[in-house]
N, C-alpha and C positions, 0 to 999 in steps of 0.2 A: 728327364725333367719335363713336367707338363708345360703346356703352352702358357697357362696362367702364371705359374711360378717363375717362368723365364722373363716375365715382363718387368721392366725397370721404371720406377715411379719417382719423380722428384717432387717434394712437397716443401714449400716455403712457409714460414710461420709455424713450424712444426713442434715448437717447444711447449705449447699449451693449447687448450681449447680445441677447435675443430681440427686443426692440423695434427695435433697429437692423437686425437681420436682416430683420424684417418690412418695415420702411420701405424698405430697399434693394431687396428683391424686388418690392414693389409699384411702386417708382419705375421699374423696368425694364418693368413692364407699363403704365406711363403713367397710373396712378391720380393723382388730386390728393391731396396729403398735407398734414396738419397734424401736426407732431411736437412733443412736449413733454418737458421734463426739467428738473431743477434745475440741471444742469451746462451753463451757457451755451457754454463753449468747445467741449466735445465735441458738443453739439447743433448748433452751427453747422458743425462738420466733417461731421456726417452730412448736414446740409442741402445742403452743397456737393456731396457725393457723389450725392445724389438729383437735384440740378439737372443734373449731368453726364449722368445717365441719361435726362434729358429730362422729368422730372416737374415739375409745378407744385407748389411747396413753400412752406409757411409754418411757420417755427420759432419757438416761443414758450417762453421760460424760465418754467417753472411748477412750483410746489410743490403737488402734488395734495392734500396734507393741509389746504390752505386752501380753503374753499368759494368764496370770492370769486375766488381765482385761477383755479379751474376754471370758474366762470361766465364769467370774462373769456376763457378759452380757447375756450369755445363761441361767445361773441359775436364774437370775432376771426375764428373759422373761418367763421361765417355771413357776416360782412362781406366776407371775402376771396373765398369760393367760392359764397355764396348758400344753402348747405345743408350738412348732414353726413349721410352714408349709413351709415357704419360707425364705431363708436367702440370702441377697444380699450384697456381698462384693464390696463396692464402694469407700472406703477411698483411697485417692491418693494425692501425692505431686510431684512437678517438680523442678528440679534444672538445670538451663541453664549454660553452660560454656564448654570450651574445657576440654577434659578429664584430661590433666596434670595440669589444673588450679583449678580443683575441689579438695578440701581437702578430704583425706580418710574418715574422720568422716562424711562429708557431703554426699559422695557417699553411704556410709554404711547406713545412716539414710533413704535415699530414698528407698533403698532395704528393710530395716526393716519395713517401712510403707507400701509400695506398694506390696511387695512380701510376707513378713512374716505376714503382716496384713491379707492377703488372706489365707495364710497357717493356721494361728490361727483360722480365721473364718471358713474355710472349715473343719478343725478338729472338732471344736465344733459342727457345723451344722450336719456333717455326723454322728458323734457319736450319736446325738439325733435322726436323721432320721433312723438310723439302729435299734434303740429301738422301733420305731413306724412303721418301714418298709415302710415309705413313706416320701416324702418331695422333695423340689426343691432348689438346690444351684445354684445361679447366680453370676458368677465372672466377674467383669468389667475389661477387659484388655484394649486395645487401638488399633487404626489403626497402631500405632507405635509398636504394638506387632506382626504385620505381615510384615510391611515394615519399616526398620530402618531410622533414621534421624540423622544428625550431631548435636553436641552441647547439646545433652540431653542423653548422654550415660548411665547414671544411670537409667533414666526413661525407655529408650528402653530396657535395660537389665531386669528391673523388669517386664515390660509388656510382653516381649517375654516369660519370665519364667512363668507368670500367665497363659498365653495361653497354654503353654506346661503342666503345672501342672493340669489345668482343663481337658485337653484331657486325661491325664493319669488317673485321678480320674474316668472319665467316663468309660474308659476301664476296670478298676478294678471292677466297679459296674456291668458292662456287663458280665464279666467273672464269677463273684460271683452270677449272677442271680438275682440281686436286681432290679427288674423291676419297683418297686414303687418309686424308688429314681432317680431323674434326676439331671444332672449336665450340666450347660449351660455356655458358654463363650460369652462375648459381646465385639465386637471391634468397638467402636465409631470412627467416623471421628472427626474433630475439632468441639467441642461443646462450645457454648458461655457461659462460666462460669467464676467465679472469680479466677480460678486456675492459670491463667497466671499472673494476677496482684499480686497474693500472692506468686508466685514462688520465689525460691532462684535464684540468677543470678550473674554470674561472667563475663558475656559478657560486651563489651563496650557500647552496646545499650540495651535499655529496650525491653522486649519481648512482643509479641502480638500473637493472635490466627492466625494460618495459614489458609488462605481461601482455599476453601469455608467453611463456618461455618454453623452449625445447632443449633437450639434452644434446651435448656435443656428439654423442654416439648416434643419436637419431639423425642428425645432420650428416654425419660421416657415412651412414648407410646410403643416404640419398646420393651423395657425391660419388661413392664407390660404384654405384650402379651405372654411372656414366662411362666407366671404363669399358664395359662390355656393351652398353646400350647408350651411346652418345646422343644427346639432343641439344638443340640450340639454346634452350633456356629452361632451367628448372627452378621452381619456386618451392621453398621449404617452409611449410606452415600455411594453413588455410586462411588465417587472418590477412596475410600479405596478399594472397590471391584475391580475396574479397575487396581489400582496400585498393588494389590496383584497378579493379573494375569500377569501383565507386569513384576513384579519382579521374578515370577516363570519362565517366558519364556526367559527373557534377564536380568539376575540379575546385571551384571556389568554396562550395560547401564542405567538401572533403578536407580541404586544407584547414578550414576553421575548426572543424570538429576534431581532426587529428592533432592539431596544435594544442587544443585544450586537454586532450587525453594525455599527450606526452608531458605537458607541463604538470599535470597532476600526478602521474604515475612514474615518471622517469627520475624522480629525486626523493631522497630521504628527508626526514625532518631535521636531522642533526646538521649543524653548520659545517661548511667546507673551508679548509685553508687552501687558497689558490696554489696550484702546483702544475708542473708540466708532465707529471706521471712518467710513462715510458715513451713519450713521443720522440725525444731526442736520444734516449739510451734505455736499455733494458733495466728493469727495476732493481735487480740485484747483481748486475754484471755490466761493468763499464767498458768492456772490450768490444767496441763496435767498429773497429777499423776494417778496411777491405782485406787485410791479411787474414786468411782463413785457417782455422785449426781443424784438423782432420782426425776422425775416429773411425776405424773400420775393423772388421773381423776377418 
């Protein structure tokens, strides 16, 4: 068995979008995979695709906002494969709406999933990596974790926090001399995934991806590169890199211009019926408890 195929990768939010694209690409390269998501039905579908590609696969229904569920994810991964080499925190939800229109419990749930999901995953991964003195943690933030946008305050809050958390963890490992453990932050631009259609929304118009957009496969290639070539921060998409520089040089102007851009291009003309989307539960699967269902080959 080659060194590459012997690596074990855990991916959260793997039932669609970037997580699914990463899983399918790694499956073709014969990595051993542990995929997690709240959506059991879609997760099992991805698992079957990975199996057809020849990968060893473990699929576990997991709500990452629950610490016990994430601990179970780690333990099940180690029982199945003996170790974890790479952990990718990818699970994420969005809620659109003006800050005062979003209910406290809706704002909190976005934070629980996007931020505490990463906190829980990072804690589990780093605990395991310190036992083996090696491993790579990859946390998916967002371009909105570097440059804020209006009407997604809970999402922006969570993604800025993920970026800061990841940088702080990297500093801790550096100070402690943990040279075999790597922590990476990823800031994607707008990626064409179902997250927009599945989002919660209290705006008067339905949401859409802000152009320019990139494919999930393009993002997956950038993320997978970090497995063999880890770096502290990776930006996916030139517009985000440019906006980050613009925001650092002229923050007030950048905020005003980007706010107008988002307001114009982030919403369709058709009216929206207020909804919570998949923020509290997956769109077609209500089984979100910490009890995990397992599929393996």
